C-alpha positions as CSV (number, residue, x, y, z in Angstrom):
1,M,0.0,0.0,0.0
2,A,1.5,3.3,-1.1
3,V,1.2,6.5,1.0
4,T,0.1,9.6,-0.8
5,L,0.9,13.0,0.7
6,I,-1.6,15.8,-0.1
7,N,-0.2,19.3,-0.1
8,L,-2.8,21.7,1.3
9,T,-1.5,24.9,-0.1
10,G,-3.3,28.1,0.9
11,F,-4.7,26.7,4.2
12,Q,-3.6,28.4,7.5
13,A,-3.7,27.3,11.1
14,G,-4.4,29.9,13.7
15,V,-4.2,33.7,13.5
16,A,-2.1,34.8,10.5
17,A,-0.3,37.9,12.1
18,D,0.5,39.5,15.4
19,E,-1.5,42.6,16.4
20,T,0.2,45.6,18.0
21,G,-1.0,46.2,21.6
22,I,-2.4,42.7,22.3
23,N,-1.4,39.1,22.2
24,I,-4.0,38.1,19.7
25,K,-6.1,35.0,20.5
26,T,-9.0,35.2,18.1
27,F,-9.8,37.3,14.9
28,K,-13.3,36.9,13.4
29,T,-14.8,38.6,10.4
30,T,-18.5,38.7,9.4
31,V,-19.6,40.1,6.0
32,E,-23.3,40.8,5.5
33,P,-25.5,43.4,3.8
34,E,-26.2,46.6,5.7
35,F,-29.9,45.7,5.2
36,N,-31.8,42.9,3.6
37,N,-35.5,43.8,3.5
38,I,-38.6,42.4,1.7
39,L,-40.6,45.2,0.0
40,A,-44.3,44.4,0.5
41,G,-47.1,45.3,-1.9
42,K,-50.5,46.7,-0.9
43,S,-51.7,43.2,0.0
44,G,-48.7,42.5,2.2
45,T,-47.2,40.0,-0.2
46,A,-43.6,40.4,-1.3
47,R,-43.1,42.3,-4.5
48,G,-39.4,43.0,-4.3
49,K,-36.4,43.0,-2.1
50,G,-34.0,45.7,-1.1
51,V,-30.4,44.7,-0.3
52,G,-27.8,47.2,0.9
53,D,-24.1,47.4,0.3
54,M,-21.9,44.9,2.2
55,K,-20.6,45.8,5.6
56,K,-17.8,44.1,7.5
57,N,-17.7,43.4,11.2
58,V,-14.3,42.4,12.8
59,S,-14.1,41.2,16.4
60,L,-10.8,40.3,18.1
61,D,-9.8,39.1,21.5
62,G,-6.5,38.9,23.2
63,E,-4.3,39.7,26.2
64,V,-3.2,43.3,26.6
65,S,0.5,43.8,25.9
66,G,0.7,47.6,25.4
67,S,-1.1,50.9,24.7
68,T,-0.6,51.2,21.0
69,G,-2.2,49.5,18.0
70,V,-5.5,47.8,18.9
71,M,-5.4,49.4,22.4
72,A,-5.2,52.9,20.9
73,A,-8.2,52.6,18.4
74,T,-10.9,55.2,18.7
75,A,-14.4,55.6,17.3
76,T,-13.4,58.5,15.0
77,A,-10.2,57.2,13.4
78,A,-10.0,54.3,10.9
79,F,-8.2,51.2,12.3
80,T,-6.2,48.8,10.2
81,P,-5.6,45.5,11.8
82,A,-2.5,43.4,11.0
83,N,-4.9,40.5,10.2
84,S,-7.1,41.2,7.2
85,S,-9.9,39.6,5.3
86,S,-11.3,40.7,2.0
87,Y,-13.7,38.0,1.3
88,F,-17.3,37.9,0.0
89,G,-17.3,41.5,-1.3
90,A,-16.3,43.0,2.0
91,P,-15.8,46.8,1.9
92,T,-12.2,48.0,1.8
93,T,-13.0,51.2,3.7
94,G,-11.7,51.9,7.2
95,L,-12.7,49.9,10.3
96,Y,-14.2,51.9,13.1
97,L,-15.4,51.2,16.6
98,T,-18.9,52.1,15.5
99,K,-20.5,49.7,17.9
100,G,-18.6,51.3,20.7
101,E,-17.8,48.0,22.2
102,V,-14.4,47.4,23.8
103,T,-14.2,45.2,26.9
104,E,-11.2,44.9,29.1
105,S,-11.3,42.4,31.9
106,R,-8.9,41.6,34.8
107,E,-8.8,38.6,36.9
108,N,-6.7,37.7,39.9
109,G,-3.7,35.7,38.8
110,A,-4.4,36.1,35.0
111,W,-3.4,38.4,32.2
112,K,-5.5,41.5,31.4
113,E,-7.8,40.5,28.6
114,M,-9.6,42.6,26.0
115,S,-12.2,42.2,23.2
116,A,-13.3,44.7,20.6
117,E,-15.6,45.0,17.6
118,F,-15.0,47.1,14.6
119,E,-17.2,47.8,11.6
120,A,-16.6,48.9,8.0
121,Y,-19.3,50.2,5.7
122,A,-19.1,50.8,2.0
123,G,-18.8,54.5,1.3
124,I,-17.6,55.5,4.7
125,T,-13.8,56.2,4.6
């Protein structure tokens, strides 16, 4: 019986790049339309559909290692993470803390942890 090795080129294990300011543990990207609504006719039945431009949501978690990079992100300045994803028609505009969600947690005997969510909308630079 012969053994065949299969080369899985293009696949990655784990997070691709280090992030400044945190020891990155997870990096997640969600791409979805800004809105996806059925347009009802006068009888209430669907007569069309309105679908908005794509938006991108990025959430990341890690252990705090400094005060720059991720830890210096603000709601009014575009943030560019070291890890990137441009799949499924995701907008290439800046990522902002539009949800205003950043959580920092501290636990006795553990590292200071953080999690943040960023969003990018088509047309907002």
